[in-house]
One Martini backbone bead per residue (centre of mass of N, CA, C, O) as a GRO file, in nm:
protein
  178
    1UNK     BB    1   1.716   1.794   1.757
    2UNK     BB    2   2.036   1.643   1.823
    3UNK     BB    3   2.153   1.308   1.897
    4UNK     BB    4   2.494   1.385   1.899
    5UNK     BB    5   2.853   1.300   1.976
    6UNK     BB    6   3.076   1.327   1.743
    7UNK     BB    7   3.179   1.635   1.804
    8UNK     BB    8   3.109   1.589   2.137
    9UNK     BB    9   3.208   1.390   2.344
   10UNK     BB   10   3.015   1.388   2.648
   11UNK     BB   11   2.808   1.587   2.580
   12UNK     BB   12   2.549   1.738   2.712
   13UNK     BB   13   2.198   1.719   2.688
   14UNK     BB   14   1.945   1.953   2.656
   15UNK     BB   15   1.614   1.918   2.782
   16UNK     BB   16   1.286   2.038   2.680
   17UNK     BB   17   0.979   1.963   2.836
   18UNK     BB   18   0.657   1.829   2.853
   19UNK     BB   19   0.452   1.701   3.106
   20UNK     BB   20   0.206   1.463   3.230
   21UNK     BB   21   0.138   1.375   3.553
   22UNK     BB   22  -0.149   1.228   3.518
   23UNK     BB   23  -0.165   1.070   3.224
   24UNK     BB   24  -0.348   1.217   3.064
   25UNK     BB   25  -0.479   1.386   2.778
   26UNK     BB   26  -0.497   1.611   2.973
   27UNK     BB   27  -0.412   1.825   3.168
   28UNK     BB   28  -0.169   1.935   3.333
   29UNK     BB   29   0.106   2.099   3.229
   30UNK     BB   30   0.455   2.036   3.294
   31UNK     BB   31   0.766   2.141   3.330
   32UNK     BB   32   1.072   2.004   3.200
   33UNK     BB   33   1.425   1.972   3.306
   34UNK     BB   34   1.713   1.810   3.167
   35UNK     BB   35   2.003   1.580   3.167
   36UNK     BB   36   2.152   1.424   2.890
   37UNK     BB   37   2.307   1.170   2.744
   38UNK     BB   38   2.363   0.975   2.482
   39UNK     BB   39   2.378   0.705   2.660
   40UNK     BB   40   2.068   0.746   2.774
   41UNK     BB   41   1.964   0.754   2.460
   42UNK     BB   42   1.710   0.614   2.230
   43UNK     BB   43   1.584   0.659   1.900
   44UNK     BB   44   1.349   0.501   1.694
   45UNK     BB   45   1.097   0.694   1.715
   46UNK     BB   46   0.876   0.972   1.600
   47UNK     BB   47   0.628   1.195   1.762
   48UNK     BB   48   0.470   1.487   1.655
   49UNK     BB   49   0.250   1.686   1.876
   50UNK     BB   50  -0.021   1.867   1.929
   51UNK     BB   51  -0.199   1.841   2.227
   52UNK     BB   52  -0.476   2.006   2.092
   53UNK     BB   53  -0.439   1.848   1.814
   54UNK     BB   54  -0.394   1.674   1.491
   55UNK     BB   55  -0.113   1.771   1.450
   56UNK     BB   56   0.122   1.559   1.275
   57UNK     BB   57   0.436   1.361   1.300
   58UNK     BB   58   0.578   1.050   1.174
   59UNK     BB   59   0.876   0.864   1.249
   60UNK     BB   60   1.066   0.619   1.181
   61UNK     BB   61   1.360   0.424   1.242
   62UNK     BB   62   1.397   0.454   0.898
   63UNK     BB   63   1.297   0.762   0.815
   64UNK     BB   64   0.987   0.737   0.772
   65UNK     BB   65   0.703   0.878   0.661
   66UNK     BB   66   0.390   0.807   0.805
   67UNK     BB   67   0.258   1.091   0.905
   68UNK     BB   68   0.030   1.366   0.792
   69UNK     BB   69  -0.125   1.648   0.918
   70UNK     BB   70  -0.283   1.897   0.713
   71UNK     BB   71  -0.452   2.230   0.716
   72UNK     BB   72  -0.280   2.383   0.447
   73UNK     BB   73  -0.407   2.276   0.199
   74UNK     BB   74  -0.399   2.292  -0.157
   75UNK     BB   75  -0.590   2.298  -0.464
   76UNK     BB   76  -0.595   2.171  -0.792
   77UNK     BB   77  -0.852   2.174  -1.037
   78UNK     BB   78  -1.019   1.941  -1.283
   79UNK     BB   79  -1.280   1.908  -1.551
   80UNK     BB   80  -1.317   1.668  -1.823
   81UNK     BB   81  -1.264   1.501  -2.182
   82UNK     BB   82  -0.968   1.555  -2.229
   83UNK     BB   83  -0.680   1.667  -2.210
   84UNK     BB   84  -0.410   1.686  -1.980
   85UNK     BB   85  -0.288   2.030  -1.890
   86UNK     BB   86  -0.150   2.077  -1.576
   87UNK     BB   87  -0.065   2.343  -1.357
   88UNK     BB   88   0.156   2.372  -1.065
   89UNK     BB   89   0.180   2.712  -0.920
   90UNK     BB   90   0.225   2.847  -0.627
   91UNK     BB   91   0.468   3.094  -0.579
   92UNK     BB   92   0.594   2.907  -0.346
   93UNK     BB   93   0.722   2.736  -0.133
   94UNK     BB   94   0.658   2.383  -0.171
   95UNK     BB   95   0.438   2.078  -0.150
   96UNK     BB   96   0.363   1.781  -0.274
   97UNK     BB   97   0.115   1.555  -0.139
   98UNK     BB   98  -0.111   1.498  -0.367
   99UNK     BB   99  -0.330   1.285  -0.589
  100UNK     BB  100  -0.641   1.294  -0.770
  101UNK     BB  101  -0.838   1.050  -0.975
  102UNK     BB  102  -1.139   1.045  -1.185
  103UNK     BB  103  -1.320   0.819  -1.385
  104UNK     BB  104  -1.601   0.720  -1.560
  105UNK     BB  105  -1.389   0.536  -1.695
  106UNK     BB  106  -1.173   0.350  -1.819
  107UNK     BB  107  -0.933   0.456  -2.033
  108UNK     BB  108  -0.813   0.236  -2.214
  109UNK     BB  109  -0.697   0.189  -2.498
  110UNK     BB  110  -0.455   0.403  -2.596
  111UNK     BB  111  -0.462   0.648  -2.360
  112UNK     BB  112  -0.217   0.667  -2.201
  113UNK     BB  113  -0.003   0.841  -1.988
  114UNK     BB  114   0.041   0.950  -1.678
  115UNK     BB  115   0.208   1.271  -1.588
  116UNK     BB  116   0.454   1.393  -1.344
  117UNK     BB  117   0.634   1.712  -1.363
  118UNK     BB  118   0.917   1.878  -1.292
  119UNK     BB  119   0.940   2.236  -1.332
  120UNK     BB  120   1.227   2.398  -1.385
  121UNK     BB  121   1.346   2.719  -1.409
  122UNK     BB  122   1.650   2.648  -1.503
  123UNK     BB  123   1.551   2.405  -1.689
  124UNK     BB  124   1.498   2.118  -1.863
  125UNK     BB  125   1.748   1.945  -1.755
  126UNK     BB  126   1.589   1.949  -1.453
  127UNK     BB  127   1.357   1.792  -1.524
  128UNK     BB  128   1.124   1.563  -1.351
  129UNK     BB  129   0.993   1.256  -1.327
  130UNK     BB  130   0.757   1.144  -1.080
  131UNK     BB  131   0.525   1.015  -1.272
  132UNK     BB  132   0.397   0.700  -1.416
  133UNK     BB  133   0.060   0.610  -1.551
  134UNK     BB  134  -0.130   0.361  -1.641
  135UNK     BB  135  -0.481   0.407  -1.762
  136UNK     BB  136  -0.644   0.161  -1.877
  137UNK     BB  137  -0.771   0.046  -1.572
  138UNK     BB  138  -0.846   0.314  -1.462
  139UNK     BB  139  -1.063   0.513  -1.220
  140UNK     BB  140  -0.893   0.522  -0.950
  141UNK     BB  141  -0.642   0.767  -0.821
  142UNK     BB  142  -0.376   0.762  -0.573
  143UNK     BB  143  -0.112   1.000  -0.500
  144UNK     BB  144   0.153   0.942  -0.251
  145UNK     BB  145   0.436   1.027  -0.176
  146UNK     BB  146   0.660   0.929   0.042
  147UNK     BB  147   0.728   1.242   0.024
  148UNK     BB  148   0.720   1.544  -0.004
  149UNK     BB  149   0.743   1.771  -0.284
  150UNK     BB  150   0.956   2.004  -0.383
  151UNK     BB  151   0.869   2.351  -0.469
  152UNK     BB  152   0.983   2.617  -0.594
  153UNK     BB  153   0.869   2.946  -0.647
  154UNK     BB  154   0.975   2.909  -0.970
  155UNK     BB  155   0.823   2.646  -0.987
  156UNK     BB  156   0.673   2.329  -1.097
  157UNK     BB  157   0.395   2.130  -1.217
  158UNK     BB  158   0.307   1.863  -1.445
  159UNK     BB  159  -0.001   1.742  -1.580
  160UNK     BB  160  -0.042   1.455  -1.801
  161UNK     BB  161  -0.298   1.357  -2.058
  162UNK     BB  162  -0.420   1.236  -2.358
  163UNK     BB  163  -0.697   1.101  -2.364
  164UNK     BB  164  -0.786   0.944  -2.640
  165UNK     BB  165  -1.097   0.858  -2.537
  166UNK     BB  166  -1.251   1.089  -2.372
  167UNK     BB  167  -1.252   1.077  -2.070
  168UNK     BB  168  -1.390   1.161  -1.792
  169UNK     BB  169  -1.263   1.392  -1.541
  170UNK     BB  170  -1.113   1.424  -1.201
  171UNK     BB  171  -0.867   1.657  -1.072
  172UNK     BB  172  -0.623   1.668  -0.792
  173UNK     BB  173  -0.377   1.892  -0.636
  174UNK     BB  174  -0.183   1.882  -0.349
  175UNK     BB  175  -0.059   2.157  -0.150
  176UNK     BB  176   0.211   2.299   0.057
  177UNK     BB  177   0.312   2.550   0.273
  178UNK     BB  178   0.619   2.612   0.486
   0.00000   0.00000   0.00000
């Protein structure tokens, strides 16, 4: 729902919501329908939550994604002691949510940078480096993009690290389909 009267000034906005008349965390939930005009409401931040689960999204007044709990994430994992050349190819429209990597010891001198690259099906000129991380002093690394990164059904993401020192690692990349 967009609270915006630029295209139709003075046009009333119809809002349908459920309120909890008892003020408690649990029901009974009662339907409420009202009419508000844009001049009556200002939204600084929004939290959307299913009232009986932990699924939620919160957006700040400056439009930043603050939290998101997703129960439908899938991960691609790998563990080895050589180079990382990992492809994330969900095969459906999806979003990269986060990546975790643990090393047995810090990467060490001349170990190379870890990179995550969006691999576009329409060709290399459209591929985009999403992350470059110096791994010299890293043992544990968690990457959560500022907002989930869209991957089209025919696209993918590539995670690469030369791992020139042969450090043992465990890596997971989490994605969700919406």
